[in-house]
C-alpha positions in Angstrom: 52.3 69.3 -4.0 49.7 68.8 -1.6 46.1 70.5 -2.1 45.2 73.2 0.6 42.5 73.3 2.7 41.9 75.5 5.7 40.7 74.8 8.4 40.3 76.7 12.0 40.6 74.6 15.1 39.5 76.4 18.6 41.7 78.9 20.0 45.1 78.6 21.6 45.1 77.1 25.2 48.9 77.3 25.8 48.6 75.6 29.0 47.7 72.4 27.3 50.4 72.6 24.7 52.5 71.0 27.1 50.8 67.8 26.3 51.1 67.4 22.5 54.3 65.4 22.3 52.8 62.1 24.0 49.4 62.8 23.7 48.8 59.4 21.8 49.1 57.5 25.3 48.0 54.4 25.9 46.3 52.3 22.8 44.1 49.6 24.6 42.2 46.6 23.0 38.9 46.4 21.5 36.8 43.2 20.1 36.7 42.8 16.6 34.0 40.0 16.3 30.8 40.1 14.3 27.2 39.3 14.8 25.3 37.2 12.8 23.3 39.2 10.7 20.2 38.0 8.5 21.4 40.5 5.7 24.9 39.2 5.3 26.1 39.2 1.6 27.6 36.9 -0.1 31.4 36.1 -0.2 33.4 38.5 -2.7 36.7 37.9 -4.2 37.1 41.8 -2.7 38.2 41.1 1.3 37.8 44.5 3.4 39.9 45.1 6.9 38.8 47.0 9.4 40.4 48.5 12.8 38.5 49.2 15.9 39.0 52.4 17.0 39.4 54.6 20.0 38.7 58.2 19.8 38.7 61.1 22.2 36.9 64.5 21.9 36.2 67.5 24.2 32.7 67.9 24.8 31.3 70.4 21.9 27.8 70.1 19.9 28.8 67.3 17.2 31.9 65.1 17.0 32.9 63.8 13.6 34.5 60.1 14.0 36.7 59.8 11.0 37.3 56.2 10.2 39.0 56.9 6.8 42.4 55.5 8.0 40.7 52.5 9.9 39.4 50.7 6.7 40.8 49.7 3.2 40.2 46.8 0.7 42.3 43.8 -0.6 42.6 45.4 -4.0 42.7 49.2 -3.5 39.2 49.9 -4.5 37.5 52.7 -2.8 35.5 51.5 0.8 32.9 53.5 2.3 31.0 53.1 5.6 27.9 51.5 5.0 25.9 51.4 8.4 26.4 52.5 12.1 24.7 51.6 15.0 25.1 52.6 18.7 25.5 49.8 21.2 24.1 52.4 24.1 20.8 53.0 25.1 21.8 56.7 26.3 20.3 58.7 23.6 23.1 61.2 24.4 24.8 58.5 22.1 23.1 58.8 19.3 24.3 59.3 15.5 23.2 62.3 13.8 24.6 61.5 10.7 27.1 59.9 8.5 28.9 59.9 5.1 31.3 57.5 3.4 34.3 58.1 5.7 32.5 58.3 9.3 29.8 59.5 11.3 28.5 62.7 13.3 27.3 61.9 16.9 26.5 64.2 20.0 29.2 65.1 22.0 27.5 67.9 24.4 28.3 66.4 27.6 30.7 63.9 29.4 30.3 60.2 28.1 31.4 57.3 27.1 29.7 55.9 23.6 30.1 52.5 21.6 29.4 52.2 18.3 29.5 49.1 16.0 30.2 49.8 12.2 30.0 48.2 8.9 32.3 48.9 5.7 32.5 47.4 2.4 32.7 48.6 -1.3 32.0 52.2 -2.1 29.6 51.4 -4.7 27.5 49.2 -2.7 26.6 52.3 -0.7 25.6 54.2 -3.5 23.0 51.5 -4.5 19.2 50.7 -3.3 19.6 47.1 -4.0 21.1 44.6 -1.3 24.7 44.7 -1.9 26.7 41.4 -3.1 30.2 42.7 -2.2 31.4 41.5 0.9 32.0 43.4 4.1 33.8 43.9 7.5 32.6 45.1 10.6 34.3 46.4 13.7 33.8 48.7 17.0 34.2 52.5 17.7 34.9 53.7 21.5 34.4 57.5 21.8 35.3 59.2 25.1 33.6 62.7 25.6 35.5 64.5 28.3 38.3 66.7 29.2 40.5 63.9 29.6 40.5 60.4 28.6 42.5 57.2 29.5 42.0 53.7 28.1 43.0 51.4 31.2 44.8 48.1 30.4 42.2 45.3 30.0 41.3 42.8 32.6 40.5 39.1 32.0 38.5 36.7 33.9 37.1 33.0 33.2 33.7 30.9 34.1 32.3 28.0 32.7 29.1 27.7 30.8 26.0 29.2 32.0 27.8 30.0 35.4 27.7 33.6 36.9 30.8 35.8 37.8 31.7 38.7 39.7 34.6 40.5 39.0 36.0 43.2 41.0 37.5 45.9 38.3 39.6 47.8 41.0 41.5 44.6 42.0 42.2 43.6 38.7 43.4 46.5 37.3 45.5 46.7 40.8 47.1 43.2 40.2 48.2 44.9 37.1 49.7 47.8 38.7 47.0 50.3 38.0 45.6 52.1 41.0 41.9 53.6 40.4 41.3 56.5 42.7 37.7 55.9 43.8 37.8 58.9 45.8 37.6 60.5 42.7 36.3 58.5 39.9 33.0 55.9 40.0 32.5 52.8 38.0 29.6 53.7 35.5 26.0 51.5 35.8 26.2 51.5 32.2 27.8 48.3 30.5 28.1 47.5 27.0 28.5 43.7 25.4 28.8 44.1 21.8 27.7 40.7 20.8 25.3 40.1 23.8 22.4 40.1 21.1 23.7 36.6 19.9 25.4 35.5 22.9 22.0 36.2 25.1 24.8 37.2 27.7 24.2 39.6 30.5 26.1 41.9 32.7 25.0 44.2 35.7 27.5 47.1 37.5 27.9 47.4 41.1 29.6 50.7 41.1 29.4 50.7 44.9 31.8 47.7 45.2 33.7 48.2 42.0 32.1 45.1 41.0 30.7 43.9 37.4 28.5 40.5 37.8 29.1 38.7 34.1 26.4 35.6 33.6 27.1 33.9 30.1 24.2 33.5 27.7 22.5 30.7 26.2 23.8 31.5 23.0 27.7 31.3 24.4 28.1 27.6 25.0 31.9 28.6 25.0 34.1 31.5 24.1 35.2 34.8 24.8 32.7 37.6 25.3 34.0 41.3 26.2 32.3 43.2 28.3 33.1 47.4 27.8 33.0 49.8 31.2 34.4 53.0 32.5 35.0 55.2 35.2 34.3 58.5 35.7 34.9 62.1 37.9 32.3 63.9 35.9 34.7 65.5 33.7 37.5 62.8 33.0 36.9 59.2 31.8 38.6 56.0 32.6 37.3 53.6 29.5 38.3 49.9 30.0 37.3 46.2 28.6 37.1 43.2 30.7 37.5 40.0 28.7 35.9 36.5 29.8 36.7 33.2 28.8 33.9 30.7 28.8 34.6 27.1 28.9 32.4 23.7 28.9 32.6 22.2 32.8 33.9 19.1 31.1 37.3 20.4 30.1 40.3 22.1 31.7 40.8 25.7 30.4 43.8 26.7 28.9 46.4 29.3 30.7 47.1 32.2 28.8 50.2 34.5 30.5 50.4 38.2 29.3 53.9 40.2 29.0 55.3 43.3 28.0 57.4 42.6 25.0 60.4 45.0 23.8 62.3 43.2 21.1 61.5 43.0 17.8 62.9 42.8 14.3 62.5 45.0 12.0 61.4 43.6 8.7 63.3 45.6 6.5 67.0 46.1 8.6 66.4 42.5 10.4 67.7 44.6 13.2 66.8 44.2 16.8 64.8 46.9 18.2 62.5 47.7 21.4 59.6 49.2 19.5 57.5 48.4 16.9 59.0 50.3 13.6 56.7 52.8 12.7 54.3 51.7 10.1 55.5 48.1 9.4 54.1 44.8 10.4 55.8 42.6 13.0 55.4 38.7 14.0 54.7 37.6 17.3 54.5 34.2 18.7 52.2 33.4 22.0 53.4 30.1 22.2 56.0 30.6 25.4 53.1 32.2 27.0 50.2 29.7 26.9 50.0 25.8 28.4 47.4 23.5 28.9 46.6 21.3 32.2 45.2 18.5 30.3 48.0 18.9 27.6 45.6 19.3 25.0 47.3 21.3 21.6 46.2 24.8 21.8 45.0 27.1 19.3 45.6 31.1 18.6 42.0 31.8 17.7 41.5 35.4 17.8 43.8 38.7 18.5 42.0 41.9 19.3 43.7 45.7 19.0 42.6 49.5 18.9 43.5 51.2 16.0 45.9 48.5 15.0 46.0 45.8 12.1 46.0 41.8 13.8 46.2 38.8 12.1 46.6 35.4 12.8 49.0 33.6 10.4 47.6 30.3 9.1 49.9 27.5 9.4 52.7 29.5 10.3 54.9 26.8 11.2 54.0 24.7 8.0 53.3 21.8 9.6 50.3 21.1 7.8 47.8 21.6 11.0 45.9 24.3 11.3 44.7 24.0 14.8 48.2 24.8 16.4 48.6 28.4 15.3 50.4 30.8 17.5 51.7 33.4 15.3 50.2 36.9 14.7 51.1 40.2 13.1 51.0 43.6 14.4 51.0 46.8 12.4 49.5 50.4 13.3 50.4 53.9 12.6 49.4 54.6 15.8 52.4 56.1 18.4 52.5 54.9 21.9 51.6 51.9 23.9 49.1 49.2 22.8 47.6 46.4 24.9 46.4 43.5 22.6 44.2 40.3 23.7 44.8 37.4 22.3 42.5 34.2 22.5 43.5 30.6 22.5 41.3 27.5 22.9 42.2 23.8 23.0 39.1 23.5 20.7 37.6 20.9 23.1 35.6 23.8 24.6 38.4 25.6 26.6 39.2 28.9 26.3 42.0 31.7 27.8 42.8 35.3 27.2 45.9 37.2 27.5 47.2 40.7 27.4 50.4 41.7 25.2 51.4 45.4 26.0 53.9 46.5 23.3 55.1 50.1 22.5 54.9 51.7 18.7 57.5 54.0 17.5 56.5 57.8 17.5 55.8 59.2 14.1 58.3 61.7 14.3 61.1 61.8 16.2 63.2 64.2 18.6 65.9 64.7 16.7 69.9 65.6 18.4 72.3 66.6 16.0 75.4 68.6 16.9 78.2 71.1 15.1 81.4 70.5 16.9 80.5 71.5 20.9 76.6 72.7 20.0 74.3 70.5 20.6 70.7 71.2 18.8 67.5 69.1 20.2 64.6 69.4 17.2 61.4 68.7 18.4 58.6 67.9 15.6 55.6 69.4 13.7 52.1 68.6 15.2 49.4 66.2 13.8 46.2 67.3 13.5 45.1 64.8 16.3 47.6 66.4 18.7 46.6 70.1 17.7 43.2 68.9 18.4 43.5 67.4 21.4 45.6 70.7 23.1 43.5 72.7 21.3 45.7 74.5 19.3 44.7 76.6 16.6 46.1 75.4 13.3 45.2 74.8 9.3 45.1 72.0 7.9 47.2 72.0 4.4 46.8 68.6 3.2 47.1 64.9 4.0 51.1 63.1 3.2 50.9 60.9 -0.2 53.9 59.4 0.7 56.4 61.6 -1.5 57.3 64.6 1.1 54.9 63.7 3.9 53.7 60.3 5.0 51.0 58.9 3.7 47.7 59.0 5.1 48.7 61.8 7.9 47.4 65.3 8.0 50.5 67.4 9.8 49.2 70.7 10.4 50.6 74.3 9.9 50.4 77.5 12.2 50.6 81.2 12.2 53.6 82.9 13.2 52.4 83.5 16.6 51.0 80.2 17.3 54.3 78.8 16.6 56.0 81.0 19.3 53.3 79.5 21.7 53.6 76.0 20.7 57.5 76.3 20.8 57.4 78.5 24.0 54.9 75.6 26.5 57.4 73.3 24.6 60.3 75.1 26.9 62.4 75.8 23.7 62.8 78.0 21.1 61.4 79.1 17.5 64.8 78.2 15.5 66.6 80.9 13.7 68.0 81.2 10.0 71.0 79.4 11.0 69.8 76.6 12.8 67.5 75.4 10.4 70.4 75.8 7.3 72.4 73.9 9.7 69.8 71.2 9.9 69.3 70.9 5.9 73.4 70.8 5.5 73.3 67.8 8.0 70.2 66.1 6.5 70.1 67.9 2.3 68.2 66.8 -0.1 64.9 65.6 1.3 66.6 63.5 4.0 64.9 65.0 6.8 61.7 63.0 5.6 63.6 59.6 4.7 65.4 59.4 7.6 63.0 60.9 10.2 59.6 61.1 8.4 59.5 65.1 9.0 57.2 66.6 6.2 59.0 68.6 3.8 56.1 69.6 1.3 56.0 73.0 2.4 58.8 75.3 4.5 59.1 75.9 8.4 58.9 79.0 10.1 62.1 80.6 11.5 62.5 83.4 14.3 64.1 85.9 12.1 61.9 88.5 11.4 62.5 90.7 7.5 60.4 93.5 9.2 57.4 93.6 11.8 54.9 91.7 9.8 57.0 89.4 7.4 59.4 86.5 8.5 61.7 84.0 6.8 61.5 80.5 6.1 63.5 77.7 5.2 62.4 74.8 3.3 64.1 71.6 4.4 63.6 69.7 1.0 65.8 72.0 -0.6 67.7 74.4 1.7 65.7 77.4 0.5 64.7 80.5 2.4 61.7 82.3 1.5 59.7 84.9 3.5 55.7 84.8 4.6 53.5 87.0 6.4 53.2 86.1 10.1 49.6 85.6 9.4 50.3 82.8 6.8 50.4 79.2 8.2 54.0 77.0 7.6 55.6 74.0 9.6 56.6 74.7 13.4 59.2 72.5 15.1 61.1 73.7 17.7 65.0 73.8 18.9 66.9 73.7 21.9 70.5 74.6 21.9 73.0 73.3 24.1 77.0 74.0 24.3 78.9 71.5 25.6 82.7 72.3 26.4 85.2 70.0 25.6 85.0 66.7 27.9 87.4 63.7 27.2 86.5 59.9 28.8 88.7 59.2 31.4 87.5 55.1 31.8 84.9 53.1 30.3 82.4 50.4 32.2 80.7 47.6 30.4 77.4 47.0 32.3 79.0 47.9 35.3 80.0 44.3 36.3 83.5 41.9 35.6 81.3 39.2 34.7 77.7 37.7 34.9 75.5 34.8 34.5 72.5 33.9 32.0 70.3 30.9 31.1 71.0 30.1 27.8 67.6 30.2 26.0 66.9 29.7 22.4 66.6 33.5 20.5 66.9 35.2 24.0 68.3 38.7 23.5 70.8 40.4 25.8 71.6 43.8 25.2 75.5 45.3 26.3 76.0 48.8 27.2 78.9 50.8 27.2 79.7 53.4 30.1 82.4 56.1 30.0 83.1 58.8 32.6 84.6 61.9 31.5 86.7 64.5 32.8 84.1 66.5 34.6 82.9 63.1 36.2 79.9 62.3 34.0 78.7 58.8 33.1 77.1 58.3 29.8 76.2 55.5 28.1 77.8 55.1 24.5 76.0 54.0 21.9 76.4 50.9 20.4 78.0 51.9 16.9 80.5 53.9 18.2 81.9 51.0 20.5 84.4 49.2 19.3 83.2 45.3 20.2 85.8 42.3 20.6 83.5 39.2 20.7 85.0 35.8 21.5 83.6 32.0 21.7 80.6 32.7 19.7 79.7 29.0 19.3 76.3 29.2 20.4 75.7 32.8 19.9 75.6 35.7 17.7 76.8 39.2 18.9 75.3 42.2 17.2 78.0 45.1 16.8 75.1 47.9 15.9 72.7 47.0 18.6 75.4 46.0 21.6 72.7 42.6 21.4 74.0 38.9 22.2 71.9 36.5 21.0 71.7 32.6 21.6 71.1 30.7 18.5 71.6 27.3 20.0 71.1 25.2 22.8 71.6 21.8 21.3 74.6 21.0 23.3 76.0 18.8 26.5 78.3 20.9 27.8 76.6 22.5 31.0 77.6 26.1 30.4 79.6 28.5 27.7 81.8 31.5 27.9 81.5 34.7 25.7 84.7 37.2 26.9 83.0 40.8 25.4 85.5 43.7 25.2 84.4 46.6 24.7 86.8 50.2 23.6 86.1 53.7 22.9 88.7 56.2 21.9 91.7 54.2 24.2 89.8 52.9 26.7 88.5 48.8 27.1 86.8 46.9 29.2 86.1 43.0 29.3 82.9 41.4 30.8 83.0 37.2 30.7 79.4 36.3 30.2 78.7 32.7 31.1 75.5 31.2 29.5 74.1 28.5 31.7 72.8 25.2 29.6 69.0 24.5 30.4 69.1 20.7 32.9 68.2 18.0 30.8 65.0 16.4 31.5 64.7 13.0 30.8 61.0 11.1 30.4 59.9 7.8 30.7 56.5 5.7 30.5 55.0 9.1 31.4 56.9 10.5 33.8 59.7 13.2 33.9 62.7 13.0 36.0 65.0 16.1 37.2 68.7 15.5 36.7 70.6 15.7 40.1 71.6 19.5 40.9 74.8 21.4 42.0 74.2 23.9 45.2 75.2 26.3 42.0 71.7 24.9 40.4 69.6 24.9 43.2 70.4 28.3 44.1 69.3 29.3 40.3 66.2 27.4 40.4 65.1 27.1 44.3 64.6 29.4 46.6 65.6 26.9 49.3 68.6 27.6 51.5 70.9 24.9 50.4 72.9 25.0 53.5 70.9 22.3 54.7 71.7 20.0 52.5 74.7 17.9 52.6 77.9 19.1 50.6 80.6 16.5 49.0 82.4 15.8 52.1 84.5 12.9 53.3 81.9 11.7 56.0 79.4 11.3 53.4 79.7 7.4 52.5 76.8 7.5 50.0 78.5 10.1 47.9 82.4 9.6 48.6 84.0 6.1 50.1 87.2 6.3 51.9 90.1 3.7 52.0 89.7 0.7 49.1 85.9 1.4 48.3 86.7 3.8 45.2 85.5 7.3 45.1 83.6 10.3 43.1 86.4 11.7 40.5 84.3 14.8 39.3 84.3 17.6 41.5 80.7 18.4 40.6 79.2 19.0 44.2 75.6 17.6 43.8 73.2 18.4 46.4 72.4 15.4 49.3 70.4 14.8 52.1 69.9 12.6 54.6 66.9 11.4 56.2 65.1 14.8 57.6 61.8 16.0 55.9 63.3 19.5 56.5 66.2 18.5 53.9 64.1 16.8 51.7 60.1 17.4 52.2 60.0 20.8 50.3 63.3 20.2 48.2 61.3 18.9 45.1 58.3 21.6 45.1 60.8 24.6 45.8 62.0 24.0 42.1 60.6 26.0 40.0 62.7 25.1 36.6 60.5 24.4 33.2 57.2 25.6 35.3 57.7 23.5 38.4 55.4 20.9 39.3 58.2 18.5 40.6 57.4 16.1 43.3 59.8 13.7 45.7 59.7 10.1 44.8 56.6 8.8 46.8 56.4 4.8 45.4 58.2 1.8 44.5 56.9 2.2 40.7 58.4 5.9 39.9 62.0 4.5 42.0 61.8 1.3 39.6 60.7 4.0 36.5 63.5 6.0 37.5 65.9 2.7 37.6 64.6 1.6 34.1 65.2 4.8 32.6 68.9 4.6 33.3 68.9 0.9 32.0 66.9 2.0 28.9 69.1 5.0 28.5 73.0 4.6 29.0 73.7 8.3 28.1 70.7 9.1 31.2 70.4 12.7 31.2 69.8 12.8 34.7 72.9 11.8 35.8 75.8 13.1 33.4 77.8 10.2 32.5 81.1 9.4 34.4 80.5 11.3 37.2 78.9 9.1 40.1 80.6 6.2 40.7 79.4 2.7 42.0 80.1 1.1 45.2 79.7 -2.3 46.9 77.7 -3.1 43.6 75.3 0.0 43.0 75.6 2.8 41.3 73.7 5.1 43.5 71.0 5.5 46.2 67.6 7.6 46.3 65.2 8.4 48.7 61.4 7.1 48.1 58.5 7.8 50.8 55.0 5.4 50.2 52.5 4.5 52.5 53.8 6.6 55.3 57.5 4.4 55.4 60.7 5.8 54.1 62.3 3.4 51.3 66.0 3.8 50.2 66.7 2.2 46.6 69.3 1.5 44.4 70.0 1.9 40.8 72.3 -0.8 39.4 75.3 -0.4 37.2 75.9 -4.1 36.8 75.8 -6.5 33.5 73.6 -8.6 35.8 71.2 -6.6 38.1 69.8 -8.8 41.1 66.2 -7.4 40.6 64.2 -6.4 37.6 65.0 -3.3 35.9 68.2 -2.9 37.9 66.2 -1.6 40.8 66.6 -2.9 44.2 63.9 -1.7 47.3 64.3 -1.9 50.8 62.5 -1.4 53.9 64.1 1.4 56.0 62.0 1.7 58.7 58.6 4.1 59.8 59.1 7.7 58.4 59.8 9.3 61.9 62.9 6.9 62.3 65.5 9.2 63.9 67.9 10.2 60.8 70.9 8.7 63.4 69.4 5.2 62.9 70.5 5.2 59.7 74.2 4.2 59.9 76.7 3.2 57.3 80.5 2.2 58.3 79.3 4.2 61.4 78.6 7.9 59.5 75.1 9.1 59.0 73.4 7.9 55.5 73.3 10.7 52.8 71.5 10.1 49.6 71.1 12.3 46.0 67.9 13.8 45.4 66.0 13.5 42.6 62.5 14.7 41.2 59.5 13.4 38.7 56.7 14.9 38.1 
């Protein structure tokens, strides 16, 4: 049983209760870097883990920054706050006092205050001698305002010692966020947490929404964080700017940003769309990063507020500690998180990217039914939610993991406050029968084990025994008791809806009969069945209630519990694979044919990569070009199909061809976006001969599918290339005794502006195949 500790918060403001179900909001990112310290203790066997934190309070005399959930030790021994310092020059951000678990600050006016704090052994806190225990440092950002919002992080890049101007408003707009600058003003105050060691500086220009940053002499290369804010005098928007500083002799890497919506639950191994509450997931940035110099990249740092992030050393087990790209993420803070990651080429080049994700709610909304009667249950409030909405509450204790979530403080309320909470939610305080039905559905404490709702104290009902007493239901054992209305108990709210008997009349799987998808390793594709019922309503059917039949799973797997198709192999030579998915519900079924298109085969030879011949359909997939300008497979084309006794192409593949027309050829290669793009037209005899050599060196040459192109007049195929302002045509010889070195024959075909009609072959205009290189 948890100890009871009474605490009164502010008076109830019903108008603000509407926000309690989503008060966690966006979690941002913050720097975990530590400056050099002359008093750094010696290494110990105990490691201390600490999280950057972002907290909010409305203006008040003082505010206590509770760090107890943001610090821990590797051996479970007590951890204490050893030191805290303000990073702002504003005296309104001064630290008033501190104890083992946090510190008090002034909070009398709208402000945004930044602090660096150090945690370590609680024993060292009590000692007057220099501690030789280890320690860890992090930052705390406290928004003092009626309402606050954490902006998505922005980033920029510069070189050693080179100043840079960043338009904050524009950078946020590029990420889809518009700051109302008619209302909010960029603060003059900027914070550089590590400026003591980097000697960098930053200046705010509110009139133009610009931050001027200059790397200091202490930062030859690396990443530095600038903390900024907007305010309208009542509310605060807090943001961070990460600037990658690279040496001028080295090209900076590229780090892309993304929103991740698929994770593997470490316990169930199921694919889920949100990070499971309190669980650890792994994230790999390998597909997000690249380097213009071809250097190997290493993930060197990860930043996140109110979350544990850690880079896994040598996760790929190749023994190389300088190519790590995987980190772990764990949080008990529900809602959206923005994670900043930093990569380096270890040659003075750095880049940053942002990963956005959503963490599962601590207490999910529960929906259950008894026949046609559906109950929607909204959960009790945590202390943070109640404080944010200024709801009166009392603390009955902190969970220990037995009947309440470990280290979570769920608050209790009087009967009058409980009724006001449910009214503001547009719901009702449940009656005794409602809660007994909920217990019958999840008996013997399952409401905690399945949904994390605390059951160490009973819940209010709406059924009064008399004017001063109301019945309670305990969701641990189902017992019914009574309580004075001024006592405090847990509160959940319900909505009851009666749904008439409705029967399905049809079913649809993803709303189509066939779709095409690119075949990518470990790519997840969600399939959902939708029923149309007898009253014309459309409703998605949970995957676990669908009877699935899936055929041709030779390169993929299908999870019948989630409806997710996952590719597990691309090591095939077939251009495409077909998977048939049938979904049945009740007596209705629908089929969907999924065509998985294999990646194009790229051939590398002597430092060049060659694109394969593409069909019209593939060009539509990988280019914005209008394929109607390219020649199809037709009998008038003497390059591709020969008449009379000269042979013909026996394959039906319709590869793109072109005559000598710059509108057809000039932009073809540059428009192909496959594998990152960067493709170019053949532009020299060196590239032409290298292409021919690739054919001779590799009989199974992937760029030209084997057996599809037949030779004519002793030559396999014809291609254009340009060089020195002239147009050339070259042939790839397929005979055992090539007439030129490497099987390539180069012919001069006239100046580049020679009319296409001048190129004739047996009386018809010459077309050639299109390939590209990079």
